[in-house]
ZAPA-820730 format. One record per residue (C-alpha): x, y, z; residue in three letters. Coordinates in steps of 0.25 Angstrom, whole numbers, padded with zeros to 4 digits, always signed. Layout:
# residues N
XYZALA...
END
This chain:
# residues 470
+0649+0321+0696UNK+0647+0317+0682UNK+0652+0301+0682UNK+0664+0297+0677UNK+0664+0294+0661UNK+0676+0286+0655UNK+0677+0290+0639UNK+0688+0287+0630UNK+0687+0294+0616UNK+0694+0302+0607UNK+0697+0316+0608UNK+0703+0328+0600UNK+0715+0332+0607UNK+0722+0348+0606UNK+0728+0343+0594UNK+0716+0339+0587UNK+0719+0325+0587UNK+0710+0312+0594UNK+0715+0307+0606UNK+0710+0296+0616UNK+0704+0304+0629UNK+0698+0298+0643UNK+0685+0305+0648UNK+0681+0303+0663UNK+0670+0313+0666UNK+0658+0320+0659UNK+0667+0333+0659UNK+0679+0326+0652UNK+0669+0321+0643UNK+0664+0335+0639UNK+0679+0341+0638UNK+0681+0329+0627UNK+0673+0337+0617UNK+0684+0343+0609UNK+0685+0358+0608UNK+0676+0366+0595UNK+0690+0371+0590UNK+0696+0357+0591UNK+0685+0353+0583UNK+0686+0364+0573UNK+0700+0360+0570UNK+0697+0346+0566UNK+0696+0345+0550UNK+0683+0339+0549UNK+0676+0352+0557UNK+0685+0362+0550UNK+0680+0359+0538UNK+0667+0363+0539UNK+0672+0381+0542UNK+0671+0382+0527UNK+0658+0377+0527UNK+0651+0383+0537UNK+0662+0392+0544UNK+0670+0389+0556UNK+0661+0398+0566UNK+0647+0389+0562UNK+0656+0377+0564UNK+0661+0380+0576UNK+0646+0382+0581UNK+0644+0368+0574UNK+0656+0362+0582UNK+0652+0368+0596UNK+0637+0365+0594UNK+0641+0350+0591UNK+0650+0350+0603UNK+0638+0354+0612UNK+0632+0342+0606UNK+0641+0333+0611UNK+0643+0338+0625UNK+0628+0336+0625UNK+0631+0323+0621UNK+0641+0320+0632UNK+0631+0324+0641UNK+0622+0314+0637UNK+0630+0302+0633UNK+0641+0305+0643UNK+0653+0299+0634UNK+0663+0307+0625UNK+0664+0308+0611UNK+0674+0305+0601UNK+0679+0316+0593UNK+0676+0310+0580UNK+0661+0310+0585UNK+0662+0325+0588UNK+0667+0329+0575UNK+0658+0320+0567UNK+0645+0328+0574UNK+0653+0342+0572UNK+0655+0339+0556UNK+0640+0334+0556UNK+0636+0347+0562UNK+0644+0355+0552UNK+0638+0348+0542UNK+0625+0351+0546UNK+0629+0365+0547UNK+0634+0364+0532UNK+0622+0358+0525UNK+0614+0373+0529UNK+0624+0380+0520UNK+0619+0383+0507UNK+0626+0373+0496UNK+0623+0367+0481UNK+0612+0356+0479UNK+0608+0348+0470UNK+0594+0349+0466UNK+0588+0336+0463UNK+0574+0340+0468UNK+0567+0342+0455UNK+0564+0356+0457UNK+0572+0366+0450UNK+0571+0379+0457UNK+0571+0373+0471UNK+0569+0385+0483UNK+0574+0376+0492UNK+0587+0374+0483UNK+0591+0388+0480UNK+0580+0389+0468UNK+0587+0391+0455UNK+0602+0388+0452UNK+0611+0400+0445UNK+0619+0397+0434UNK+0633+0394+0435UNK+0636+0405+0426UNK+0626+0416+0434UNK+0635+0411+0446UNK+0648+0413+0441UNK+0644+0428+0436UNK+0639+0433+0448UNK+0648+0426+0456UNK+0659+0435+0449UNK+0650+0446+0452UNK+0648+0445+0466UNK+0664+0442+0469UNK+0665+0457+0465UNK+0659+0469+0466UNK+0649+0473+0455UNK+0640+0484+0449UNK+0627+0482+0457UNK+0623+0494+0459UNK+0633+0502+0453UNK+0631+0509+0438UNK+0644+0507+0431UNK+0642+0517+0420UNK+0638+0528+0430UNK+0648+0525+0442UNK+0635+0526+0452UNK+0625+0517+0459UNK+0617+0510+0449UNK+0605+0502+0450UNK+0605+0488+0457UNK+0607+0476+0449UNK+0601+0485+0438UNK+0606+0474+0426UNK+0600+0464+0433UNK+0586+0469+0433UNK+0588+0473+0420UNK+0590+0460+0415UNK+0578+0455+0424UNK+0569+0464+0418UNK+0573+0461+0404UNK+0571+0445+0406UNK+0557+0449+0412UNK+0552+0460+0403UNK+0550+0470+0413UNK+0553+0484+0414UNK+0561+0483+0427UNK+0565+0472+0437UNK+0570+0473+0452UNK+0578+0460+0460UNK+0576+0458+0474UNK+0580+0446+0484UNK+0567+0437+0480UNK+0554+0437+0474UNK+0549+0437+0489UNK+0556+0451+0491UNK+0551+0455+0475UNK+0535+0453+0479UNK+0537+0460+0492UNK+0545+0473+0487UNK+0535+0475+0475UNK+0522+0473+0487UNK+0530+0482+0495UNK+0532+0492+0485UNK+0520+0493+0479UNK+0509+0487+0487UNK+0512+0491+0503UNK+0499+0494+0510UNK+0492+0491+0497UNK+0484+0479+0491UNK+0490+0468+0482UNK+0480+0459+0476UNK+0484+0442+0475UNK+0477+0431+0470UNK+0474+0421+0481UNK+0480+0411+0471UNK+0493+0419+0473UNK+0493+0420+0487UNK+0506+0409+0488UNK+0516+0405+0499UNK+0529+0402+0492UNK+0542+0394+0500UNK+0546+0399+0512UNK+0534+0404+0516UNK+0533+0417+0507UNK+0518+0421+0506UNK+0513+0431+0497UNK+0504+0437+0507UNK+0514+0438+0518UNK+0523+0445+0507UNK+0510+0455+0504UNK+0508+0458+0518UNK+0524+0460+0521UNK+0526+0468+0510UNK+0512+0478+0517UNK+0502+0474+0505UNK+0489+0469+0506UNK+0486+0457+0500UNK+0473+0456+0493UNK+0469+0443+0489UNK+0459+0438+0478UNK+0455+0428+0470UNK+0454+0414+0475UNK+0464+0403+0476UNK+0463+0397+0462UNK+0454+0410+0454UNK+0459+0423+0454UNK+0453+0432+0442UNK+0457+0446+0439UNK+0443+0450+0445UNK+0448+0447+0459UNK+0461+0456+0456UNK+0453+0467+0451UNK+0441+0467+0460UNK+0451+0467+0473UNK+0460+0480+0467UNK+0459+0491+0477UNK+0463+0506+0478UNK+0474+0500+0487UNK+0478+0488+0478UNK+0494+0489+0472UNK+0495+0476+0467UNK+0490+0464+0462UNK+0500+0452+0464UNK+0502+0440+0456UNK+0510+0428+0462UNK+0517+0416+0457UNK+0511+0404+0463UNK+0524+0398+0467UNK+0524+0383+0469UNK+0509+0380+0466UNK+0499+0381+0455UNK+0485+0383+0453UNK+0478+0374+0444UNK+0464+0369+0440UNK+0453+0381+0441UNK+0461+0394+0443UNK+0462+0407+0437UNK+0471+0419+0439UNK+0473+0432+0429UNK+0486+0433+0423UNK+0496+0444+0425UNK+0491+0449+0412UNK+0476+0450+0415UNK+0479+0457+0430UNK+0489+0468+0422UNK+0477+0469+0412UNK+0466+0471+0422UNK+0473+0477+0435UNK+0473+0492+0437UNK+0485+0500+0434UNK+0487+0504+0447UNK+0490+0489+0454UNK+0502+0482+0450UNK+0503+0469+0446UNK+0513+0461+0452UNK+0516+0446+0449UNK+0526+0438+0458UNK+0530+0428+0447UNK+0541+0421+0457UNK+0545+0411+0449UNK+0555+0418+0439UNK+0551+0411+0427UNK+0555+0418+0415UNK+0551+0409+0405UNK+0538+0405+0397UNK+0542+0391+0397UNK+0541+0388+0411UNK+0526+0383+0412UNK+0517+0387+0424UNK+0526+0400+0425UNK+0523+0415+0420UNK+0537+0422+0417UNK+0540+0434+0424UNK+0540+0441+0408UNK+0526+0437+0407UNK+0521+0443+0418UNK+0527+0458+0415UNK+0522+0457+0400UNK+0508+0454+0407UNK+0507+0466+0414UNK+0512+0464+0430UNK+0520+0475+0436UNK+0529+0468+0444UNK+0536+0453+0442UNK+0541+0447+0453UNK+0549+0432+0454UNK+0561+0425+0460UNK+0577+0425+0452UNK+0579+0412+0457UNK+0568+0403+0452UNK+0564+0402+0438UNK+0573+0412+0435UNK+0584+0404+0440UNK+0593+0414+0446UNK+0597+0420+0461UNK+0587+0422+0471UNK+0580+0435+0469UNK+0566+0442+0466UNK+0565+0449+0453UNK+0554+0460+0451UNK+0551+0464+0436UNK+0541+0474+0431UNK+0538+0489+0429UNK+0549+0498+0429UNK+0544+0509+0439UNK+0539+0497+0447UNK+0552+0492+0449UNK+0558+0504+0452UNK+0550+0507+0462UNK+0552+0493+0467UNK+0567+0496+0468UNK+0564+0509+0475UNK+0559+0503+0487UNK+0566+0502+0500UNK+0564+0487+0502UNK+0571+0485+0489UNK+0584+0487+0494UNK+0582+0476+0504UNK+0578+0465+0493UNK+0589+0469+0483UNK+0598+0460+0477UNK+0613+0459+0477UNK+0625+0457+0467UNK+0624+0442+0469UNK+0608+0441+0467UNK+0609+0452+0454UNK+0622+0444+0449UNK+0616+0431+0449UNK+0602+0436+0444UNK+0610+0444+0432UNK+0616+0433+0426UNK+0603+0424+0426UNK+0595+0434+0420UNK+0606+0437+0409UNK+0606+0421+0408UNK+0591+0422+0405UNK+0591+0432+0395UNK+0600+0425+0386UNK+0593+0411+0388UNK+0601+0405+0397UNK+0595+0395+0406UNK+0595+0396+0422UNK+0600+0383+0427UNK+0585+0381+0433UNK+0578+0382+0421UNK+0588+0373+0414UNK+0585+0363+0423UNK+0571+0365+0420UNK+0572+0363+0407UNK+0581+0350+0404UNK+0575+0339+0399UNK+0573+0327+0405UNK+0584+0320+0396UNK+0594+0328+0402UNK+0591+0326+0416UNK+0591+0310+0411UNK+0606+0312+0408UNK+0609+0317+0420UNK+0601+0305+0427UNK+0608+0295+0420UNK+0620+0302+0423UNK+0618+0299+0438UNK+0613+0286+0435UNK+0623+0281+0429UNK+0634+0286+0439UNK+0627+0280+0450UNK+0622+0266+0449UNK+0612+0261+0457UNK+0598+0255+0456UNK+0593+0264+0465UNK+0594+0276+0455UNK+0585+0279+0444UNK+0580+0290+0434UNK+0566+0294+0436UNK+0557+0304+0430UNK+0554+0316+0438UNK+0549+0330+0436UNK+0554+0343+0442UNK+0550+0357+0442UNK+0555+0372+0441UNK+0552+0375+0455UNK+0554+0389+0462UNK+0539+0390+0463UNK+0538+0390+0447UNK+0530+0380+0439UNK+0524+0375+0451UNK+0516+0365+0443UNK+0525+0360+0432UNK+0536+0350+0432UNK+0546+0346+0423UNK+0551+0331+0419UNK+0563+0327+0427UNK+0571+0314+0431UNK+0577+0310+0443UNK+0586+0301+0448UNK+0578+0292+0459UNK+0585+0286+0470UNK+0578+0274+0476UNK+0580+0275+0492UNK+0575+0266+0504UNK+0578+0281+0512UNK+0576+0291+0502UNK+0576+0303+0512UNK+0588+0299+0519UNK+0594+0298+0504UNK+0590+0311+0501UNK+0595+0317+0514UNK+0609+0311+0510UNK+0609+0316+0497UNK+0605+0331+0503UNK+0616+0330+0513UNK+0628+0329+0502UNK+0638+0339+0500UNK+0630+0344+0487UNK+0616+0340+0494UNK+0606+0334+0482UNK+0592+0337+0484UNK+0583+0326+0481UNK+0568+0322+0484UNK+0563+0309+0487UNK+0552+0303+0479UNK+0544+0289+0483UNK+0556+0283+0491UNK+0567+0289+0482UNK+0576+0299+0480UNK+0575+0308+0467UNK+0586+0316+0463UNK+0577+0325+0451UNK+0588+0329+0441UNK+0579+0340+0436UNK+0588+0351+0444UNK+0601+0344+0443UNK+0613+0348+0436UNK+0621+0339+0428UNK+0633+0341+0434UNK+0628+0340+0447UNK+0625+0323+0443UNK+0639+0320+0448UNK+0635+0326+0463UNK+0622+0316+0462UNK+0628+0303+0457UNK+0639+0305+0470UNK+0628+0307+0479UNK+0619+0296+0473UNK+0633+0286+0473UNK+0635+0290+0489UNK+0619+0288+0492UNK+0619+0274+0485UNK+0632+0270+0491UNK+0630+0273+0505UNK
END
């Protein structure tokens, strides 16, 4: 029999109030733990229902109580209601941190894959919101009153923007490449330069996508040099596609050589498809280190694929542009139905494409084109509101990101926060209601201003004041 244990602690009575209770045995210590339902009625716990849902909150409270049962066994003591509620709140908050939420990007990477890539314009979101809270003519021809082609105007805008005959949209660029290979190269050969057998974020590898599509990979050239003859000598009667792949997140420099899209188009036999995985979605020639989608089309590529949420600055999607007959064949492949997008993606992409055609810059590209003087104005606003010798404005660089312009940088500025414990302070900033994502540079925190919107400066000011006063 367990020894008698005498403890006087507060407990929650049936009315939800705290009373003093005397416990004599281990069983009574276990019995001192409040019921799940009693805890759920506490204001500090009930507020989490709208944040993570009541069923999830119930599970968290139950798991927390189980931890206290284990602690009673090991520590042989009772716990106050306040201790229990504090632990429940901490556990609930930990779950809440896994929810999608807005964050402030002070990393210096404008199109940051881990932070949702390109932010959408507020105007695009408002227009799409109106469409997505009602029925739409997504796949309905208003003139004939019959079923229509899905997202036909979206693809028309995309074709016009890229200078192609036709276009198709699927759920991401990996799907776009997979659909192309599955349609035109299944059980056939696809020629790829060894310098383009890349792996991008999340473990996506070109050889793996080829194998999954049923195509056979034929590698040509070397890591640094691939010639037009390398391609031509590799062609057999089973060759279906020559695939050029965007080198996401890295670049080759020095003693290198590779044929351009134009050179390949001029020398390949007419029965071989030239497919370019452009990847980054760059449309403008003013972005260094990138070839615009339209240039590949003009130079003779039959099909070009790219992401919609990178340099295009829109919602996640995979865009395919090029020859009308080939795109039509892609649209009839059974796989396309598993990859096609719905009204949310279509409406958001449509709004972004209209902005591009009207010369209106997306937020991501607007960030990339800001001057150092504009960034300095934001920086001085922050420094003027937070008086501290630990803060200073320093020169920094920023990158477009999203796999584009891997070795190009742009001038930027950063708020430097001197810190004895920079990793801890960075964690504090990430733990706020609106998390601020920073970098640690040489024992200090850097808040790069490259992707900071002027209206976010107030949130940064409040966070820095709290951190410095703590």
